[in-house]
C-alpha positions, 0 to 999 in steps of 0.5 A, spaced: 490 486 528 496 486 523 499 492 519 504 492 513 508 498 513 511 498 506 517 502 504 518 503 496 524 506 493 521 510 487 526 510 481 529 517 481 525 522 477 518 518 477 515 520 484 510 524 481 508 519 476 508 514 481 503 518 486 498 519 480 498 511 479 497 510 486 492 515 487 488 513 481 489 506 480 492 502 486 488 505 492 481 504 488 483 497 487 484 496 494 478 500 496 474 495 491 477 489 495 475 492 502 483 493 503 483 500 504 490 504 505 490 506 512 496 512 511 501 514 506 507 519 506 513 521 501 520 522 503 522 525 497 530 526 499 530 519 499 525 517 493 521 513 498 514 512 498 511 509 505 504 506 506 500 502 511 495 497 510 492 492 515 489 485 516 486 481 521 491 475 520 495 471 515 489 468 512 486 475 511 492 477 508 492 471 503 485 472 501 486 480 500 492 479 496 489 474 492 483 478 491 487 485 490 491 481 484 485 478 481 482 485 481 488 488 478 489 483 472 481 484 471 482 491 470 489 491 466 493 495 472 500 494 471 503 494 479 510 495 481 512 500 475 517 506 478 519 502 484 526 500 484 526 497 491 520 494 496 521 493 503 515 490 507 514 490 515 509 486 518 507 489 525 502 488 530 498 494 532 499 495 540 492 498 541 487 503 537 487 510 540 481 513 542 478 518 537 479 525 539 474 531 539 
């Protein structure tokens, strides 16, 4: 399994608007195409929003990306607003921890 760690630098003063958009528009788009957001964090001192999504391989990533963009266009969702800079790191998951009781 592969993961994308996505680090967005958000325009100064726009974090709350961005978070509202991500929660109400971006996350539902991901869910609708079977590409859930795994986790997310906010680093307010650096105006960063960091989030993770996973895929099986390059082919799966390409298919999910295409489906996501098509769904966004169909719903009229504008992507990338409030984002000043975007960094994407592709990493391989080393292992999946066992659930805790």
